[in-house]
C-alpha angles and dihedrals in degrees: 000000000000091000092052092048091049091050094050092049091049095047091042090056090049091051092047092053092047092050092048092049093049092047097047098031088227133111095234089217098167093050090048093052092049091048092052093051091046091050092056092047092048094047091048093050092048090049091051089049090054097247090117113040112224111240145075094326095065107018092095093052092046092052091048093050091045093053093045092048093047091051089048092053091049091050091050091050092054125075108276117249126206113269115260117247113284119245126180100224096051088049092051091045091051089050093051096046093044092049093049091049091051092048090051093051095044096043095087088058090053098044093043107033119194103280120231102213118246104245118245123214090245124213096143135027110249129233127187135202135173127219129187115215126196118209102208091183093066130058115218105258092197094058129070090208092071093222116162117275113268122205129183120205130186126211130206115190144156107284101190101045123128115269094250096047117116123195135196116266118230119186122202132204119197127223128260108306091357121122140225094271096051093111101032094147090053092051093048092048092052094044092048088054096053109281135121105226122199118189120191128216103211099212113237090008090066118079084237134346118206109204125205092243089065097256122122132212118206127205116278107248094215089056092046093050092047092049091052090046093053091046088054092046093242096143133067122249096264094050092046091049094049096047097045092048091048090054090046092053091053094047097045088051088052093050093045090052092048093048092048090048093049094046097042111133094232092045088211097147096047125060113257090234087068104032091050090061096053124100103207091198093067114056130160130181129203140161146167122251108321087009089059090055088051093052091047093052093051088050087065097042104045123063092200094064113100105182141007132204118195110199110202095320136128113239098232091173090069088066101087099173145344128255118226089258092057097255117131128247109224129214109257096187109114112263103250104216137039110286131203119194115191115190138191114231096259094047091047091053093048092046093052091050090054092043116177091001090068110093098227095048090046091052091047090051091054098038125111086233128001142171127194114195133175130194108216116239094011127139131202097269093046086081091067132058092250096099088058095043096043116003092179095053093043090050091056092050098045133293131156135226094272119111102264096220092049091050097050093042091050092047092049092053093046091052091046093049091048094052092042087056098044102034102028101029095233115181128235097036117168136150132200118233091226129030 
């Protein structure tokens, strides 16, 4: 909203100057210089007052206003020269170029509106810390240099707990070309309620991974194109099966390595301020989309995992082979830990049409404890913070008709209640099938 208002004011000023110039046949130089100086002063005062949040959204506009104001001050300080002769085309050209420059500088504020934080049900203050881990046992398959695979994780944990307090560990895996902060509000809500949250950047599967040594890993374009192709059903059953299971193998190896590093007896890879807060006897896994499939697969493979939440993801690991006709063979072994499946409306409808042949519903049917929940009107990206951070970008990638804030707040409470029930043994747990 603030970005749109700013844009309309800026373009309105440009239009007003063009109209005045065309009406008077003069450049209105003095008025223009005063307006530029006043614009910088006004923007600076509003920033100091907290109306505009200082950061990437508005730095471009500030620099533009600063340069224009500085030039205006210099021109005022010099001896005034007579205005050059007015011509219509140069005036129109100045209007177009100025308007385009303003749009470019204001666009970040429109695409990424100032985010009102999703409130957490706070019991503890939350602290965060990032750690980069190097898996020397695995060569990086996305790099020709064959360096070891590097993963950066970020922790959120209770900061003001007593020294002897131990909290359940929950590990998160992001979706295809997501990143470790995709569900920040979820992590903060869990940590503030007494959990240590660890979110993984899957290098080259993440849109970008910022490592603690200052280096950055960007998403692999072949992976990105394949993920989009599979989403759009561009591949046959065999190709889809092979690619998704290849991704799953990489990610489960990542999550295994992270879990082993976090739970190592010596705690050498993880800061003591974090490892000392973890109760290794209470471990939950969760993830969004492909990350949910990763969490679900580890729930089958590791005996130390106590609960799994799959957030709008298909459990590819349940597909153990392909029939000659391209249909999948599903794992019929009972799922060994409590399982939460959270669906968007479209996925829920498709899953129910497939019934027992859909991997998630099959796993739920054979789980020791399972919950299948849908949020009405939701879309795939409504289960991340992106619709709050950038509604325009999220809308292009896939959101539903649900109110974005309602959806993420509801999801956060469902995930918290599920882990409270399975990892803390809270009484009175119940979930609706539809929210």
